[in-house]
C-alpha positions as CSV (number, residue, x, y, z in Angstrom):
1,X,8.0,-121.1,-112.1
2,X,4.7,-122.9,-112.4
3,X,1.9,-122.2,-114.9
4,X,-1.5,-122.3,-113.4
5,X,-4.0,-124.5,-114.9
6,X,-6.4,-121.8,-115.5
7,X,-3.8,-120.1,-117.7
8,X,-3.7,-123.2,-119.9
9,X,-7.2,-123.3,-120.2
10,X,-7.6,-119.8,-121.4
11,X,-4.7,-120.2,-123.9
12,X,-6.3,-123.3,-125.3
13,X,-9.7,-121.6,-125.5
14,X,-8.2,-118.5,-127.3
15,X,-6.3,-120.8,-129.5
16,X,-9.8,-122.6,-130.7
17,X,-11.4,-119.2,-131.0
18,X,-8.7,-118.1,-133.5
19,X,-9.0,-121.3,-135.5
20,X,-12.8,-121.1,-135.6
21,X,-12.8,-117.4,-136.4
22,X,-10.1,-117.8,-139.1
23,X,-11.9,-120.9,-140.7
24,X,-15.1,-118.8,-140.9
25,X,-13.6,-115.6,-142.2
26,X,-11.5,-117.6,-144.6
27,X,-14.4,-119.4,-146.0
28,X,-16.6,-116.1,-146.2
29,X,-13.7,-114.5,-148.1
30,X,-13.0,-117.4,-150.5
31,X,-16.8,-117.6,-151.2
32,X,-16.8,-113.9,-152.0
33,X,-13.7,-113.9,-154.2
34,X,-15.0,-116.9,-156.2
35,X,-18.4,-115.2,-156.7
36,X,-16.7,-112.0,-158.2
37,X,-14.6,-114.3,-160.5
38,X,-17.5,-116.2,-161.7
39,X,-19.4,-112.9,-162.4
40,X,-16.8,-111.4,-164.4
41,X,-16.2,-114.7,-166.2
42,X,-19.9,-114.8,-167.2
43,X,-19.9,-111.0,-168.2
44,X,-17.0,-111.6,-170.4
45,X,-18.6,-114.5,-172.2
46,X,-21.9,-112.6,-172.7
47,X,-19.9,-110.0,-174.2
48,X,-18.2,-112.5,-176.6
49,X,-21.6,-113.9,-177.3
50,X,-23.0,-110.6,-178.5
51,X,-20.0,-110.1,-180.6
52,X,-20.3,-113.4,-182.2
53,X,-24.1,-112.9,-182.9
54,X,-23.4,-109.4,-184.5
55,X,-20.9,-111.0,-186.7
56,X,-23.3,-113.9,-187.7
57,X,-26.1,-111.3,-188.6
58,X,-23.7,-109.5,-190.6
59,X,-22.8,-112.6,-192.6
60,X,-26.3,-113.5,-193.0
61,X,-27.2,-110.0,-194.4
62,X,-24.2,-110.3,-196.9
63,X,-25.5,-113.6,-197.9
64,X,-29.2,-112.2,-198.5
65,X,-27.7,-109.2,-200.4
66,X,-25.7,-111.7,-202.6
67,X,-28.9,-113.9,-203.2
68,X,-31.0,-110.9,-204.2
69,X,-28.4,-109.5,-206.4
70,X,-28.2,-112.8,-208.3
């Protein structure tokens, strides 16, 4: 049983196509996942910053009240 040269060509071509397609799809998927992770991370830190600023403002108000009462 002999394999024709054309069959080997198509097989190799199909292999290259799969490798290139997989690389591109994997890169796009990886970029999308990292983008989503970055957005959620930034949102979490923005929430923490808002909470910290609120606590800081409350402390400042308490200090002003204490200074006024003295």
